[in-house]
C-alpha positions in Angstrom: 9.3 42.8 -13.2 10.9 40.5 -10.6 10.6 36.7 -11.1 8.4 34.7 -8.8 10.6 32.5 -6.6 9.2 29.0 -6.2 10.7 25.9 -4.8 12.2 23.3 -7.2 10.1 20.3 -6.3 12.6 17.8 -7.7 14.9 18.7 -4.8 12.3 18.0 -2.2 13.0 15.1 0.1 10.7 15.7 3.1 7.1 16.6 4.0 5.5 18.6 6.7 3.3 15.8 8.0 3.1 12.1 7.5 0.6 9.6 9.0 2.3 7.1 11.4 3.2 3.6 10.0 0.5 0.9 10.2 0.5 -1.0 13.5 1.6 -4.6 13.8 -1.7 -6.5 13.7 -0.1 -9.7 15.1 -0.5 -8.1 18.6 -3.7 -7.3 20.5 -2.7 -3.7 20.8 -1.8 -3.5 17.2 -5.2 -4.8 16.1 -6.9 -2.2 18.3 -4.8 0.6 16.9 -5.6 -0.7 13.4 -9.3 -0.7 14.0 -9.2 2.8 15.4 -7.1 4.0 12.5 -9.8 2.8 10.0 -12.3 5.1 11.7 -10.0 8.1 10.8 -8.3 6.9 7.6 -10.7 6.7 4.7 -8.1 5.1 2.5 -7.3 2.3 4.8 -10.9 1.7 5.6 -11.9 1.5 1.9 -9.1 -1.0 1.2 -10.1 -3.1 4.2 -13.7 -3.2 3.0 -12.8 -4.1 -0.6 -10.3 -6.8 0.4 -12.6 -8.7 2.7 -14.2 -10.8 0.0 -11.2 -11.7 -2.2 -8.9 -12.5 0.8 -11.5 -14.3 2.8 -12.4 -16.6 -0.1 -8.8 -17.2 -1.3 -7.1 -20.6 -0.7 -3.6 -21.9 -1.5 -0.6 -19.7 -1.2 -1.1 -15.9 -0.8 1.9 -13.7 -1.4 1.8 -10.2 0.1 4.3 -8.0 -1.9 5.4 -4.7 -0.4 3.7 -6.0 2.8 4.8 -3.2 5.2 3.2 -4.0 8.5 1.0 -6.7 6.9 -2.2 -4.6 7.8 -4.6 -6.8 5.9 -3.3 -10.1 7.0 -6.3 -10.6 9.4 -8.6 -10.9 6.4 -6.7 -13.9 5.0 -8.6 -17.2 4.9 -7.3 -19.4 7.7 -7.1 -22.3 5.2 -4.6 -20.3 3.0 -0.8 -20.0 3.5 0.4 -16.5 3.9 3.8 -15.2 2.8 5.2 -11.7 2.9 8.1 -10.1 1.0 9.3 -6.5 0.8 12.1 -4.4 -0.5 15.4 -4.4 1.6 15.3 -0.7 1.9 11.7 -0.5 3.3 12.9 0.1 6.9 14.9 3.2 5.9 12.3 4.6 3.5 9.0 3.7 5.1 9.8 2.6 8.7 8.8 -1.1 8.5 10.7 -4.1 9.9 8.3 -7.0 10.4 9.1 -10.5 11.7 8.1 -13.1 9.1 8.7 -10.8 6.2 11.4 -11.8 3.7 13.4 -8.7 2.7 15.2 -8.7 -0.7 17.4 -6.4 -2.7 16.9 -5.4 -6.3 14.0 -6.3 -8.6 14.0 -10.1 -8.5 11.6 -11.6 -6.0 12.8 -14.6 -3.9 9.8 -16.6 -5.0 9.8 -19.6 -7.4 8.0 -19.5 -10.7 4.3 -20.5 -10.8 3.9 -21.1 -7.1 1.4 -18.4 -6.0 -2.3 -18.6 -6.0 -3.1 -15.0 -5.1 -0.8 -12.1 -5.1 -1.6 -9.1 -3.0 0.0 -5.6 -3.4 -1.7 -2.8 -1.5 -0.6 0.8 -2.2 2.8 -0.4 -3.4 3.0 0.1 -7.1 3.2 3.9 -6.8 6.4 3.5 -4.8 8.1 1.2 -7.5 10.4 3.0 -9.9 9.8 0.4 -12.6 6.2 -0.8 -12.6 6.8 -3.0 -15.6 9.5 -5.0 -13.8 7.3 -5.3 -10.8 4.3 -6.7 -12.8 6.6 -9.0 -14.8 7.7 -10.6 -11.5 4.1 -10.8 -10.4 3.2 -12.6 -13.6 6.2 -15.0 -13.2 5.3 -16.2 -9.7 1.6 -16.6 -10.2 0.1 -20.0 -11.2 -1.7 -20.2 -14.6 -5.0 -19.6 -12.9 -3.6 -17.3 -10.2 -5.0 -13.8 -9.4 -3.4 -10.4 -8.7 -5.2 -8.1 -6.2 -3.7 -4.7 -6.6 -4.7 -1.4 -5.0 -3.2 2.0 -5.9 -4.1 5.6 -4.9 -5.3 8.1 -7.5 -6.5 11.3 -5.9 -4.0 11.2 -3.0 -1.3 13.5 -1.5 2.3 13.1 -2.4 3.7 11.1 0.4 6.9 9.4 1.6 8.8 11.9 -0.5 10.8 11.3 -2.6 9.7 7.7 -2.9 6.2 8.3 -4.4 6.4 8.1 -8.1 3.1 7.4 -9.9 -0.7 8.0 -10.0 -2.3 5.5 -12.4 -5.5 6.1 -14.4 -7.6 3.0 -15.2 -6.3 3.1 -18.8 -2.7 3.1 -17.5 -3.4 0.1 -15.2 -5.0 -1.9 -18.0 -2.1 -1.1 -20.4 0.6 -2.0 -17.8 -1.1 -5.3 -16.7 -1.9 -6.5 -20.2 1.5 -5.9 -21.6 3.0 -7.9 -18.7 0.9 -10.9 -19.4 -2.3 -10.4 -17.4 -5.8 -10.8 -18.8 -9.4 -10.2 -17.7 -8.3 -6.9 -16.1 -11.0 -5.4 -13.8 -10.4 -1.9 -12.3 -12.8 -0.7 -9.6 -12.9 2.7 -8.0 -12.7 3.1 -4.3 -14.8 6.1 -3.1 -16.5 8.8 -5.1 -16.4 12.6 -5.4 -17.6 13.1 -1.8 -14.9 10.8 -0.3 -12.3 12.6 -2.4 -13.4 15.9 -1.1 -13.4 14.6 2.5 -9.9 13.2 2.0 -8.7 16.6 0.7 -10.2 18.4 3.7 -8.6 15.9 6.1 -5.3 16.3 4.4 -5.5 20.0 5.0 -6.6 19.7 8.6 -4.5 16.9 10.0 -1.1 18.7 9.8 -2.5 21.4 12.1 -4.2 18.9 14.4 -0.9 16.9 14.6 0.8 19.7 16.4 -0.9 18.7 19.6 -3.6 16.0 19.0 -1.9 13.4 16.9 1.3 12.7 18.9 -0.8 12.5 22.1 -3.3 10.2 20.5 -0.8 7.6 19.3 1.4 7.9 22.4 -1.7 7.1 24.5 -2.5 4.0 22.4 1.1 2.7 22.5 2.0 3.4 26.1 
């Protein structure tokens, strides 16, 4: 009997299809593209909806870690001070290079101890090789009464290969957060069985649509 030949997935460093990076929401065109994207991207739309209240109500200094294109910055309370930081290799790995973002090498954030009122990290922790080091930094920079608002995918495709490392259960999130100094941990689900099924169908369909529809769609918006 001949052995079945299958690809060694640890050697994989590419993917057939990848959604385009988030648009720069500091421009009118970028805000339009972002709004249209939320009509098609269930994940981005659900995060936007869930962040409206905590970001709209927050005051003081808000730190966006792993900020990417800062897609949720428009939700920030105008009375708050917004700061963005990201890894120095984010341009090479994820395609982001935003004015106003501080890029840093290594694991130590360029932020003073106990200076942040609210820390935002959206869809970032799954791309961090050492989640404990990341959360230890988060605990270090937050004020005593500061809050961490964190979003992570669970039922989601492997993306930005090979820089996508984790899928966290609620139990894992609670364990990680509490052992790094956080308390009063609240984990809420985004979506349900129906939205998961829809996301799976979209993940199957979009690579085929992208052959002709997706490049034309984004080219038209950015031209």
